[in-house]
gemmi code that builds the backbone of each chain (N, CA, C; Angstrom):
import gemmi

chains = {
    "A": [
        ("MET", (81.555, 86.539, 131.485), (82.471, 87.362, 130.926), (82.678, 86.527, 129.683)),
        ("LEU", (82.454, 86.853, 128.500), (83.288, 86.108, 127.111), (84.515, 85.960, 126.853)),
        ("VAL", (85.474, 85.579, 126.520), (87.085, 85.961, 126.531), (86.941, 84.856, 124.800)),
        ("ALA", (88.010, 85.233, 124.026), (88.972, 84.770, 122.868), (90.211, 84.613, 123.676)),
        ("ARG", (90.676, 83.545, 123.306), (91.851, 82.758, 123.780), (92.811, 82.285, 122.350)),
        ("GLY", (93.809, 82.863, 122.435), (94.780, 82.106, 121.655), (96.484, 82.109, 121.889)),
        ("LYS", (96.874, 81.721, 120.875), (98.298, 81.618, 121.302), (99.041, 82.085, 120.056)),
        ("LEU", (100.619, 83.083, 120.326), (101.401, 83.194, 119.006), (101.786, 82.344, 118.643)),
        ("GLU", (101.466, 82.727, 117.122), (101.702, 81.749, 116.171), (102.768, 82.290, 115.051)),
        ("ARG", (104.186, 82.209, 114.964), (105.298, 82.670, 114.609), (105.370, 84.262, 115.094)),
        ("LEU", (104.577, 84.379, 116.102), (104.971, 85.572, 116.573), (103.862, 86.738, 116.164)),
        ("GLN", (102.844, 85.894, 115.690), (101.460, 86.482, 114.856), (100.069, 86.225, 116.263)),
        ("ALA", (99.386, 87.492, 116.320), (98.296, 86.878, 117.263), (97.173, 86.697, 116.155)),
        ("ILE", (96.886, 84.960, 116.243), (95.544, 84.893, 115.400), (94.501, 84.323, 116.129)),
        ("LEU", (93.262, 84.486, 115.631), (92.136, 84.264, 116.197), (91.211, 83.686, 115.611)),
        ("GLU", (90.433, 83.253, 115.916), (89.210, 82.567, 114.960), (87.924, 83.530, 114.877)),
        ("VAL", (87.715, 84.199, 113.518), (86.719, 84.900, 113.832), (85.389, 84.421, 112.651)),
        ("GLY", (84.548, 84.686, 112.829), (83.342, 84.700, 112.013), (82.899, 85.761, 110.659)),
        ("VAL", (82.544, 85.339, 109.939), (82.046, 86.738, 108.422), (81.060, 86.225, 107.827)),
        ("GLN", (79.984, 86.967, 107.398), (78.706, 86.626, 107.017), (78.559, 88.012, 106.171)),
        ("LYS", (77.767, 88.099, 105.178), (77.705, 88.850, 104.345), (76.201, 89.624, 104.930)),
        ("PHE", (76.578, 91.040, 104.672), (75.382, 91.830, 105.740), (74.659, 92.296, 104.365)),
        ("ILE", (73.576, 92.462, 104.587), (72.091, 92.927, 103.692), (71.500, 93.463, 104.629)),
        ("PRO", (71.544, 95.120, 103.828), (70.470, 96.025, 104.656), (69.030, 95.552, 104.516)),
        ("GLN", (68.991, 95.973, 106.195), (67.035, 96.045, 106.177), (66.653, 96.741, 105.529)),
        ("PRO", (65.055, 96.324, 104.589), (64.230, 97.168, 104.130), (63.754, 98.123, 105.035)),
        ("THR", (63.352, 99.104, 105.065), (62.991, 100.091, 105.940), (61.520, 99.702, 106.608)),
        ("ALA", (61.083, 99.322, 105.608), (59.468, 98.804, 105.760), (59.577, 97.234, 106.212)),
        ("LEU", (60.290, 96.639, 106.411), (60.415, 95.170, 107.164), (59.487, 94.994, 108.297)),
        ("ASP", (58.557, 94.262, 107.910), (57.573, 94.189, 109.614), (58.624, 93.245, 110.728)),
        ("ASN", (58.171, 93.529, 111.516), (58.707, 92.715, 112.847), (58.474, 91.330, 112.932)),
        ("GLN", (57.197, 90.804, 112.169), (55.973, 90.214, 112.300), (57.184, 88.689, 110.841)),
        ("ASP", (57.990, 89.412, 110.363), (58.499, 88.703, 109.217), (59.725, 87.553, 109.912)),
        ("PRO", (59.386, 85.868, 109.187), (60.209, 85.235, 110.321), (62.075, 85.392, 110.097)),
        ("SER", (62.772, 85.764, 110.796), (64.130, 85.876, 110.669), (64.751, 84.781, 110.112)),
        ("ILE", (66.026, 84.882, 109.399), (66.678, 83.726, 108.673), (67.524, 83.408, 109.620)),
        ("ALA", (68.093, 81.992, 109.755), (69.381, 82.006, 110.528), (70.458, 81.939, 109.183)),
        ("MET", (71.404, 82.561, 109.357), (72.586, 82.007, 108.768), (73.584, 81.592, 109.005)),
        ("PRO", (74.168, 80.399, 108.522), (75.573, 80.008, 108.997), (76.629, 80.919, 108.778)),
        ("VAL", (77.426, 80.457, 110.204), (78.666, 81.386, 110.416), (79.771, 80.437, 109.920)),
        ("ASN", (80.625, 81.065, 109.324), (82.230, 80.255, 108.754), (83.095, 80.589, 109.519)),
        ("THR", (84.073, 79.960, 109.938), (85.286, 80.444, 110.257), (86.542, 80.540, 109.799)),
        ("TYR", (87.201, 81.645, 110.299), (88.252, 82.526, 109.205), (89.388, 82.740, 110.061)),
        ("ARG", (90.450, 82.277, 110.001), (91.382, 82.734, 111.067), (92.134, 84.467, 110.374)),
        ("ALA", (91.944, 85.039, 111.837), (92.314, 86.674, 111.615), (93.624, 87.216, 112.378)),
        ("LEU", (94.158, 87.710, 111.865), (95.615, 88.469, 112.135), (95.397, 90.018, 113.321)),
        ("LEU", (95.433, 89.787, 114.444), (95.363, 90.928, 115.074), (96.556, 91.932, 115.040)),
        ("ASP", (95.798, 93.305, 114.361), (96.798, 94.038, 113.733), (96.379, 95.297, 114.382)),
        ("THR", (97.541, 95.934, 115.442), (96.872, 97.284, 115.815), (97.667, 98.243, 114.963)),
        ("GLY", (98.407, 97.934, 114.058), (98.953, 98.761, 112.828), (98.305, 99.540, 112.091)),
        ("ALA", (96.745, 98.319, 111.654), (95.984, 98.606, 110.827), (94.864, 99.541, 111.426)),
        ("GLN", (94.699, 100.390, 110.231), (93.439, 101.513, 110.308), (91.962, 100.509, 110.264)),
        ("ARG", (92.372, 99.623, 109.838), (90.882, 98.948, 108.936), (91.059, 97.567, 108.607)),
        ("THR", (89.748, 96.851, 108.724), (89.926, 95.401, 108.944), (90.150, 95.116, 107.205)),
        ("CYS", (90.613, 93.896, 106.798), (90.698, 93.363, 105.710), (90.537, 91.966, 105.560)),
        ("LEU", (89.851, 91.596, 104.304), (89.883, 90.280, 104.431), (90.295, 89.772, 102.824)),
        ("THR", (91.273, 88.969, 102.826), (90.936, 87.840, 101.964), (90.144, 87.676, 100.198)),
        ("ASN", (90.848, 87.779, 99.528), (89.862, 87.660, 98.314), (89.321, 86.378, 98.597)),
        ("ASN", (90.026, 85.430, 98.676), (88.953, 84.332, 99.081), (87.858, 84.190, 100.043)),
        ("THR", (88.401, 84.487, 101.371), (86.958, 84.831, 101.938), (85.813, 86.103, 101.638)),
        ("ILE", (86.444, 86.885, 100.712), (85.410, 87.755, 100.036), (84.405, 87.235, 99.161)),
        ("ALA", (85.037, 86.308, 97.925), (84.348, 85.310, 97.349), (83.617, 84.002, 98.344)),
        ("SER", (84.016, 83.793, 99.491), (83.012, 82.662, 99.889), (81.819, 82.993, 100.586)),
        ("GLU", (82.177, 84.299, 100.896), (81.045, 84.998, 101.774), (79.983, 85.800, 100.488)),
        ("GLY", (80.448, 85.893, 99.477), (79.782, 86.438, 98.437), (79.594, 87.671, 98.815)),
        ("LEU", (80.217, 88.377, 99.292), (80.069, 89.995, 99.625), (80.480, 90.517, 98.426)),
        ("VAL", (79.606, 91.806, 97.804), (79.291, 92.607, 97.237), (79.967, 94.045, 97.189)),
        ("ARG", (80.693, 94.132, 96.466), (81.659, 95.766, 96.589), (80.696, 96.810, 96.566)),
        ("HIS", (81.094, 97.681, 97.379), (79.882, 99.074, 97.158), (81.501, 100.335, 96.469)),
        ("GLY", (82.225, 100.096, 96.839), (83.415, 101.241, 96.700), (84.368, 100.707, 96.142)),
        ("HIS", (85.336, 101.538, 96.202), (86.944, 101.248, 96.058), (87.711, 102.467, 97.175)),
        ("LYS", (89.064, 102.219, 97.483), (89.605, 103.038, 98.319), (91.198, 102.845, 97.804)),
        ("PHE", (92.072, 103.604, 97.860), (93.440, 103.740, 97.250), (94.281, 103.565, 98.367)),
        ("ILE", (95.051, 102.782, 98.174), (95.716, 102.344, 98.920), (97.578, 102.450, 98.934)),
        ("ARG", (98.431, 102.991, 99.493), (99.574, 103.035, 99.393), (100.298, 102.050, 100.590)),
        ("ASN", (101.307, 100.854, 99.849), (101.732, 100.291, 101.349), (103.673, 100.553, 100.292)),
        ("VAL", (104.485, 99.705, 101.013), (105.813, 99.837, 100.427), (106.683, 99.691, 99.645)),
        ("HIS", (105.525, 98.761, 98.717), (105.934, 98.113, 97.380), (105.244, 98.504, 96.606)),
        ("ASP", (104.137, 99.097, 96.535), (103.248, 99.770, 95.460), (102.199, 100.746, 96.134)),
        ("GLU", (101.482, 100.921, 95.446), (99.752, 101.560, 95.357), (99.057, 101.055, 94.304)),
        ("ALA", (97.851, 101.054, 95.041), (96.908, 100.156, 94.364), (95.529, 100.843, 95.024)),
        ("THR", (94.616, 100.290, 93.687), (93.320, 100.513, 94.460), (92.465, 99.443, 94.832)),
        ("HIS", (92.252, 99.295, 95.974), (91.587, 98.036, 96.478), (89.921, 98.034, 96.583)),
        ("SER", (89.205, 97.170, 97.096), (87.978, 97.248, 96.948), (87.095, 97.473, 98.618)),
        ("LEU", (86.106, 97.842, 98.557), (85.654, 97.829, 99.975), (84.412, 97.106, 99.989)),
        ("PHE", (84.141, 96.290, 101.085), (82.677, 95.344, 101.190), (82.132, 96.119, 102.625)),
        ("MET", (80.951, 95.746, 103.143), (80.339, 95.494, 104.480), (80.232, 94.520, 104.201)),
        ("SER", (80.435, 94.256, 105.610), (80.414, 92.720, 106.332), (80.212, 92.616, 107.847)),
        ("ASN", (79.238, 91.824, 108.452), (79.529, 91.089, 109.761), (80.280, 90.172, 109.872)),
        ("ILE", (80.897, 90.812, 111.494), (82.194, 90.255, 111.768), (81.952, 89.907, 113.338)),
        ("GLY", (82.317, 88.519, 113.365), (81.879, 87.959, 115.137), (83.613, 87.458, 115.315)),
        ("ILE", (83.695, 87.124, 116.804), (84.792, 86.868, 117.343), (84.741, 85.089, 118.095)),
        ("TRP", (85.122, 84.140, 117.869), (84.631, 82.982, 118.453), (85.768, 82.863, 119.717)),
        ("SER", (84.947, 82.896, 120.620), (85.266, 82.935, 122.270), (84.623, 81.671, 122.849)),
        ("ASP", (85.488, 81.174, 124.057), (85.323, 80.319, 125.265), (84.510, 81.307, 126.200)),
        ("GLY", (83.335, 80.533, 126.377), (82.928, 81.768, 127.720), (83.049, 81.150, 129.056)),
        ("LEU", (82.989, 81.274, 130.032), (83.097, 81.085, 131.270), (82.255, 79.997, 131.632)),
        ("ASP", (80.738, 79.853, 131.478), (79.741, 79.096, 131.384), (80.520, 77.602, 130.775)),
        ("MET", (80.674, 76.915, 131.756), (80.903, 75.248, 131.078), (79.909, 74.512, 130.520)),
        ("GLY", (79.704, 73.596, 129.450), (78.783, 73.113, 128.957), (78.338, 71.922, 129.751)),
        ("GLN", (77.350, 70.822, 129.109), (77.158, 69.645, 129.492), (78.282, 68.578, 130.188)),
        ("ASN", (78.831, 68.566, 129.388), (80.383, 67.868, 129.203), (81.867, 68.412, 130.321)),
        ("GLY", (81.567, 69.513, 130.389), (82.416, 70.610, 131.719), (83.129, 71.053, 130.812)),
        ("GLU", (83.428, 71.094, 129.225), (84.118, 71.974, 128.269), (83.622, 73.257, 128.593)),
        ("PRO", (84.499, 74.428, 128.265), (83.718, 75.721, 128.043), (82.922, 75.621, 126.483)),
        ("THR", (81.891, 76.541, 127.092), (80.924, 76.555, 125.603), (81.661, 77.514, 124.881)),
        ("ARG", (81.328, 77.363, 123.321), (82.075, 78.143, 122.572), (80.860, 78.896, 121.653)),
        ("SER", (81.120, 80.085, 121.501), (80.075, 81.727, 121.146), (80.739, 82.212, 120.073)),
        ("HIS", (79.942, 82.774, 119.735), (80.156, 83.831, 118.508), (79.323, 85.169, 119.038)),
        ("PHE", (80.693, 85.912, 119.371), (80.286, 87.018, 119.628), (80.118, 88.279, 118.340)),
        ("LEU", (79.038, 88.519, 117.823), (79.049, 89.681, 117.079), (79.107, 91.283, 117.075)),
        ("ILE", (80.143, 91.604, 116.312), (80.425, 92.674, 116.541), (78.834, 93.411, 116.672)),
        ("ASP", (78.758, 94.694, 116.956), (77.382, 95.288, 117.213), (77.152, 95.747, 115.941)),
        ("ARG", (78.384, 96.032, 114.924), (77.869, 96.831, 113.667), (78.471, 96.440, 112.747)),
        ("PRO", (77.996, 96.585, 111.273), (78.312, 96.258, 109.892), (80.046, 96.941, 109.819)),
        ("VAL", (80.890, 96.079, 109.437), (82.349, 96.338, 109.240), (82.819, 96.873, 107.983)),
        ("GLU", (83.304, 98.150, 107.607), (83.459, 98.232, 106.093), (84.916, 97.730, 105.920)),
        ("VAL", (85.316, 96.728, 105.023), (86.541, 95.896, 105.052), (87.009, 96.396, 103.652)),
        ("ILE", (88.380, 95.667, 103.632), (89.202, 96.037, 102.470), (89.604, 94.824, 102.075)),
        ("ASN", (89.616, 94.691, 100.849), (90.121, 93.035, 100.283), (91.844, 93.176, 100.235)),
        ("ILE", (92.301, 91.868, 100.650), (93.891, 92.043, 100.322), (94.123, 90.742, 99.378)),
        ("GLU", (95.594, 90.110, 99.060), (95.793, 89.150, 98.320), (95.662, 88.081, 99.718)),
        ("ASN", (95.209, 86.625, 99.098), (95.183, 85.461, 99.871), (96.783, 85.552, 100.530)),
        ("ASN", (96.752, 84.777, 101.527), (98.006, 84.564, 102.064), (97.696, 82.826, 102.748)),
        ("SER", (99.108, 82.333, 103.282), (98.508, 80.712, 103.834), (98.853, 80.844, 105.217)),
        ("ASN", (99.061, 82.230, 106.056), (98.746, 82.296, 107.109), (97.454, 82.935, 108.074)),
        ("PHE", (96.858, 83.582, 106.782), (95.500, 84.380, 107.770), (94.214, 84.408, 106.447)),
        ("ASP", (93.246, 84.493, 107.045), (91.903, 84.876, 106.234), (91.523, 86.092, 106.292)),
        ("ALA", (91.869, 87.286, 107.224), (91.986, 88.271, 107.521), (92.379, 89.276, 108.862)),
        ("ILE", (92.440, 90.298, 108.220), (93.252, 91.261, 109.678), (92.199, 92.242, 109.829)),
        ("LEU", (92.570, 91.887, 111.304), (91.239, 92.930, 112.326), (92.516, 93.515, 112.717)),
        ("GLY", (91.631, 95.185, 112.198), (92.383, 96.122, 112.516), (91.586, 97.102, 113.111)),
        ("MET", (92.219, 98.330, 113.762), (91.798, 98.800, 115.278), (90.327, 99.473, 114.599)),
        ("ASP", (89.889, 99.423, 113.695), (88.732, 99.615, 113.267), (87.905, 98.615, 114.345)),
        ("VAL", (87.754, 97.418, 114.016), (87.264, 96.509, 115.223), (87.860, 96.724, 116.667)),
        ("LEU", (89.327, 96.280, 116.695), (90.231, 96.391, 117.910), (89.775, 97.396, 118.981)),
        ("CYS", (89.264, 98.221, 118.941), (89.595, 99.584, 119.923), (88.358, 98.881, 120.921)),
        ("ALA", (87.648, 98.473, 120.208), (86.724, 98.051, 121.210), (86.397, 97.234, 122.388)),
        ("PHE", (87.628, 96.476, 122.565), (88.202, 95.347, 123.411), (89.468, 95.378, 124.286)),
        ("SER", (89.339, 95.386, 125.083), (90.347, 94.598, 125.965), (91.772, 93.349, 125.735)),
        ("PHE", (92.787, 93.625, 125.735), (93.722, 92.655, 125.352), (94.299, 92.480, 126.734)),
        ("LYS", (94.816, 90.938, 126.825), (96.062, 90.871, 127.401), (97.278, 89.735, 126.765)),
        ("PHE", (98.600, 90.050, 126.807), (98.739, 89.465, 126.938), (100.230, 89.119, 127.473)),
        ("GLU", (100.274, 87.335, 127.265), (100.919, 86.874, 128.639), (102.360, 86.509, 128.077)),
        ("LYS", (104.033, 86.330, 128.896), (105.269, 86.157, 128.425), (104.889, 84.959, 127.928)),
        ("GLY", (104.459, 83.550, 128.157), (104.363, 82.587, 127.169), (103.839, 82.062, 125.933)),
        ("GLY", (103.298, 83.488, 125.349), (102.696, 83.572, 124.146), (101.075, 83.567, 123.959)),
        ("GLU", (100.617, 82.634, 125.522), (99.003, 83.385, 125.407), (98.351, 84.622, 125.486)),
        ("PHE", (97.338, 84.867, 124.514), (97.001, 86.009, 124.922), (95.239, 85.691, 124.996)),
        ("GLU", (94.559, 87.076, 125.557), (93.039, 86.966, 125.783), (92.300, 88.405, 125.143)),
        ("VAL", (91.440, 87.913, 124.522), (90.651, 89.195, 123.822), (89.270, 89.231, 124.722)),
        ("GLU", (88.972, 90.488, 125.863), (87.764, 90.469, 126.509), (87.086, 90.908, 125.711)),
        ("LEU", (85.500, 90.431, 125.575), (84.520, 90.521, 124.571), (83.738, 91.335, 124.959)),
        ("ASN", (83.504, 91.358, 126.447), (82.355, 91.968, 127.272), (82.751, 92.091, 128.679)),
    ],
    "B": [
        ("MET", (94.869, 87.971, 91.693), (93.983, 87.645, 92.519), (93.072, 87.429, 92.000)),
        ("SER", (91.754, 86.827, 92.623), (90.615, 85.941, 92.591), (89.496, 87.414, 91.396)),
        ("ALA", (88.775, 86.499, 90.699), (88.291, 87.745, 89.873), (86.734, 88.222, 90.481)),
        ("ILE", (87.092, 89.393, 90.696), (85.951, 90.072, 91.374), (85.240, 91.141, 89.774)),
        ("PRO", (83.658, 90.761, 89.524), (83.174, 91.612, 88.935), (83.416, 92.846, 88.707)),
        ("LYS", (83.847, 93.385, 87.997), (83.730, 94.845, 87.977), (82.750, 95.728, 86.908)),
        ("GLY", (82.173, 96.538, 87.119), (80.972, 97.125, 86.214), (80.869, 98.741, 87.230)),
        ("GLU", (79.604, 98.617, 88.186), (79.191, 100.274, 88.134), (79.960, 100.848, 89.476)),
        ("THR", (80.780, 100.314, 90.248), (81.331, 100.886, 91.129), (82.575, 101.197, 90.653)),
        ("GLU", (82.870, 100.601, 89.583), (84.870, 101.273, 88.947), (84.177, 102.391, 87.947)),
        ("ARG", (83.062, 101.989, 87.518), (82.896, 103.553, 86.896), (82.852, 104.582, 87.401)),
        ("ASN", (81.746, 104.084, 88.730), (81.024, 105.026, 89.516), (83.141, 105.879, 90.373)),
        ("TYR", (83.470, 104.971, 90.160), (84.807, 105.794, 91.472), (85.906, 106.913, 90.367)),
        ("ALA", (85.795, 106.208, 88.674), (86.407, 106.735, 87.819), (85.782, 108.452, 88.010)),
        ("ALA", (84.722, 107.933, 87.842), (83.837, 109.811, 87.999), (83.997, 110.694, 89.118)),
        ("PHE", (83.926, 109.826, 90.492), (84.148, 110.524, 91.197), (85.473, 110.931, 91.571)),
        ("MET", (86.718, 110.173, 91.495), (88.049, 110.942, 91.933), (88.210, 111.862, 90.999)),
        ("SER", (87.279, 112.451, 89.449), (87.497, 113.331, 88.392), (86.564, 114.387, 89.406)),
        ("GLN", (86.211, 114.548, 90.320), (85.492, 115.039, 90.618), (86.062, 115.565, 92.205)),
        ("LEU", (87.085, 114.736, 93.335), (87.072, 114.525, 94.132), (87.828, 116.006, 94.801)),
        ("PRO", (88.814, 116.308, 93.933), (89.192, 117.940, 94.481), (87.822, 119.135, 94.655)),
        ("ASP", (86.871, 119.271, 93.815), (86.163, 119.881, 94.189), (85.185, 119.691, 95.318)),
        ("LEU", (84.957, 118.426, 95.399), (83.912, 118.054, 96.483), (84.995, 117.980, 98.114)),
        ("LEU", (86.623, 118.287, 97.827), (86.777, 118.147, 99.107), (86.576, 119.726, 99.761)),
        ("GLU", (86.473, 120.704, 99.412), (86.260, 121.628, 100.125), (84.505, 121.590, 100.715)),
        ("LYS", (83.627, 121.124, 100.389), (82.782, 121.211, 100.987), (81.731, 120.217, 101.500)),
        ("PHE", (82.280, 118.904, 101.163), (81.663, 117.579, 101.608), (82.771, 116.703, 102.095)),
        ("CYS", (83.995, 117.172, 102.313), (85.543, 116.705, 102.882), (84.431, 115.527, 104.880)),
        ("GLY", (84.635, 114.188, 104.645), (84.455, 113.524, 105.264), (83.124, 113.151, 105.517)),
        ("GLN", (82.253, 113.375, 104.240), (80.877, 112.527, 104.039), (81.311, 111.280, 103.130)),
        ("PHE", (79.972, 111.028, 103.129), (79.969, 109.916, 101.856), (78.907, 109.877, 100.721)),
        ("ALA", (79.634, 110.145, 99.795), (78.792, 109.980, 98.358), (77.808, 108.707, 97.842)),
        ("LEU", (77.090, 109.174, 97.647), (76.393, 107.594, 97.453), (75.669, 108.137, 95.901)),
        ("MET", (76.841, 107.058, 95.169), (76.890, 106.944, 93.475), (76.241, 106.200, 92.717)),
        ("HIS", (75.685, 106.534, 91.715), (74.613, 105.995, 90.593), (74.686, 106.008, 89.109)),
        ("GLY", (75.408, 105.439, 88.092), (75.085, 105.730, 86.824), (76.121, 106.753, 86.802)),
        ("GLN", (77.646, 106.954, 87.202), (78.732, 107.804, 87.856), (78.001, 109.202, 87.905)),
        ("GLU", (77.371, 109.342, 88.509), (76.752, 110.928, 88.958), (76.800, 110.578, 90.447)),
        ("ILE", (76.240, 111.794, 91.284), (76.128, 111.810, 92.852), (74.976, 111.495, 93.168)),
        ("ASP", (74.308, 110.563, 93.845), (73.030, 110.715, 94.579), (72.686, 111.666, 95.554)),
        ("GLY", (73.375, 112.050, 96.526), (73.352, 112.187, 97.520), (74.920, 112.036, 98.455)),
        ("PHE", (74.434, 112.842, 99.738), (75.774, 112.790, 100.747), (75.242, 112.095, 101.753)),
        ("PHE", (75.954, 111.116, 102.799), (75.514, 110.855, 104.026), (76.407, 110.827, 104.773)),
        ("GLN", (76.504, 110.889, 106.152), (76.850, 111.066, 107.199), (77.873, 109.829, 107.456)),
        ("SER", (77.699, 108.684, 107.120), (78.033, 107.192, 107.258), (77.910, 106.520, 106.175)),
        ("ALA", (78.999, 105.365, 106.028), (78.720, 104.427, 104.485), (77.307, 103.782, 104.762)),
        ("LEU", (77.341, 103.364, 106.217), (76.368, 102.956, 106.466), (75.020, 103.162, 105.998)),
        ("ASP", (74.659, 104.498, 106.552), (73.699, 105.028, 105.883), (73.486, 105.481, 104.423)),
        ("ALA", (74.838, 105.594, 103.572), (74.362, 105.741, 102.397), (74.177, 104.393, 101.790)),
        ("ILE", (74.939, 103.157, 102.256), (74.848, 101.898, 101.718), (72.890, 101.710, 101.350)),
        ("ALA", (72.501, 102.023, 102.934), (70.894, 101.393, 103.222), (70.023, 102.115, 102.187)),
        ("VAL", (70.250, 103.343, 101.822), (69.657, 104.642, 100.806), (70.136, 103.595, 99.324)),
        ("GLY", (70.771, 103.409, 99.422), (71.701, 102.998, 97.866), (70.798, 101.461, 97.531)),
        ("HIS", (71.014, 100.935, 98.412), (70.462, 99.212, 98.533), (69.056, 99.253, 98.064)),
        ("GLU", (67.833, 100.367, 98.830), (66.678, 100.296, 98.815), (66.886, 101.003, 97.439)),
        ("LYS", (67.035, 102.189, 96.860), (67.069, 103.075, 95.441), (67.283, 101.868, 94.755)),
        ("PHE", (68.475, 101.503, 94.076), (69.145, 100.901, 93.281), (69.061, 99.302, 93.458)),
        ("GLY", (69.213, 98.940, 94.341), (69.462, 96.939, 94.473), (70.768, 96.805, 94.498)),
        ("GLU", (71.081, 95.426, 94.925), (72.310, 95.242, 94.987), (73.499, 95.316, 93.956)),
        ("GLY", (74.410, 95.843, 94.593), (75.390, 96.241, 92.957), (74.965, 97.702, 91.856)),
        ("GLY", (73.999, 97.992, 92.382), (73.524, 99.044, 91.224), (73.985, 100.419, 91.959)),
        ("TYR", (74.617, 100.439, 92.622), (75.165, 101.652, 93.095), (76.658, 101.442, 94.542)),
        ("SER", (77.343, 102.722, 94.058), (78.539, 102.540, 95.306), (78.411, 103.788, 95.905)),
        ("VAL", (79.445, 103.711, 96.747), (79.432, 104.664, 97.781), (80.842, 105.194, 98.196)),
        ("GLN", (81.070, 106.158, 98.431), (82.842, 106.722, 98.356), (83.133, 107.566, 99.470)),
        ("GLU", (83.800, 107.599, 100.495), (84.056, 109.063, 101.390), (85.240, 109.600, 100.584)),
        ("VAL", (84.554, 110.987, 100.907), (84.976, 112.089, 100.471), (86.452, 112.422, 101.303)),
        ("THR", (87.421, 111.882, 100.709), (88.604, 112.369, 101.549), (90.110, 112.139, 100.766)),
        ("ASP", (91.298, 112.480, 101.051), (92.396, 112.369, 100.317), (93.236, 111.926, 101.289)),
        ("GLU", (92.846, 111.127, 102.224), (93.440, 110.914, 103.428), (94.285, 109.438, 102.703)),
        ("ILE", (95.581, 108.891, 102.971), (95.850, 107.344, 102.592), (95.636, 106.394, 103.645)),
        ("GLU", (95.073, 105.849, 103.977), (94.994, 104.692, 105.049), (96.128, 103.696, 105.167)),
        ("ASN", (96.887, 103.418, 106.244), (97.714, 102.632, 107.174), (97.030, 101.119, 106.887)),
        ("LEU", (97.293, 100.195, 106.243), (97.026, 98.873, 106.294), (98.060, 97.819, 107.071)),
        ("GLY", (98.753, 98.736, 108.453), (99.723, 97.639, 108.843), (100.460, 96.859, 108.664)),
        ("PHE", (100.284, 95.324, 109.083), (101.061, 94.387, 108.153), (101.570, 94.474, 106.721)),
        ("TYR", (99.713, 94.691, 106.455), (100.022, 94.641, 105.117), (100.600, 95.394, 104.357)),
        ("SER", (100.378, 96.842, 104.639), (100.904, 97.661, 104.573), (102.974, 98.030, 103.819)),
        ("TYR", (103.045, 96.731, 105.241), (104.932, 96.710, 105.133), (105.160, 95.534, 104.461)),
        ("ALA", (104.091, 94.227, 104.472), (104.880, 93.109, 103.943), (103.781, 92.742, 102.996)),
        ("GLY", (102.664, 93.384, 102.397), (101.813, 92.870, 101.838), (101.853, 92.874, 99.837)),
        ("GLY", (101.099, 92.467, 99.621), (101.630, 92.689, 98.205), (101.157, 93.255, 96.889)),
        ("ALA", (100.725, 93.014, 95.866), (100.746, 94.210, 95.074), (99.565, 93.324, 94.235)),
        ("GLY", (98.757, 94.380, 93.679), (97.941, 93.751, 92.510), (96.567, 93.732, 92.572)),
        ("GLN", (95.500, 95.225, 93.821), (94.646, 94.845, 93.820), (93.353, 95.386, 92.609)),
        ("ALA", (92.678, 95.293, 93.123), (91.195, 96.149, 92.456), (90.275, 95.862, 92.775)),
    ],
}
model = gemmi.Model(1)
for chain_id, residues in chains.items():
    chain = gemmi.Chain(chain_id)
    for i, (resn, *xyz) in enumerate(residues, 1):
        res = gemmi.Residue()
        res.name, res.seqid = resn, gemmi.SeqId(i, " ")
        for name, pos in zip(("N", "CA", "C"), xyz):
            atom = gemmi.Atom()
            atom.name, atom.element = name, gemmi.Element(name[0])
            atom.pos, atom.b_iso = gemmi.Position(*pos), 0.0
            res.add_atom(atom)
        chain.add_residue(res)
    model.add_chain(chain)
structure = gemmi.Structure()
structure.add_model(model)
structure.setup_entities()
C-alpha cells in the first residue's frame, strides 16, 4: 500500500506533489513510438477540503510551462476576478511500505490517473498548490491528534 | 502576478461570455471548444474538447469553456486569497 505522510504546519496539511505539463496524445500515435521520460518536479500542496478545484500558483505554472486553455470567473471575500485554466498531470509523492536496499522506505510518485484542470492563484510563501476536492475525493485520509496525517493512495 | 501571455483564450472568453446566456438553455454542463472567437463544437468533458482542439488548432490556438453560470469555491483561497488574477 502506498501512503503519503505529513505533519500539520501552522495547522495546515501540506504534502509534496509532482506537477507536469499535460500533452494531449495524437490520435494517430503508433504504439511503437518511443516513450519520453519527463522529470517530475516537487511542489508543496495544501490539502483543502473546502476547495472544489485544484489550484497552482503562478510560479508553479510558469516553471512547468503550462499553457492556458480557458478562463474561469471566481469570487472570493475580497473581490472577484477572472482566473486562467490549465490542464496538468499531478501526482503525490509517497513513502511505500516496501523498504529500499538501505532499509529506508522507498519513495515513489503516485500519478493521478487523469489530467487535472487547475486554476491559477497568486504566489505565496506557504505552498505552491492547493489540492481541492476534485483530487482529494479519490483518497482516504487519517489525521492524528499529534498533527500527523496520512493519505492512502491505493 | 507573473505575466502569462494573453491572446486567443482571452478573445475567445470575451466572445463566449457574450453568448453564455443563450448557451445555458441548450448546452449547460457541456464544454465549448473555441477558435477565432467562434464556437467550434460542444463536448462532454474539457479533456475531450482539449484533445480535439490540440489536434485541429495546435497548442495555444484554441480555448475550452464550460457552459455554466455557477461560481466555484476555492476554499482557503476564497477566504484568505488575494486579488488580481488574469
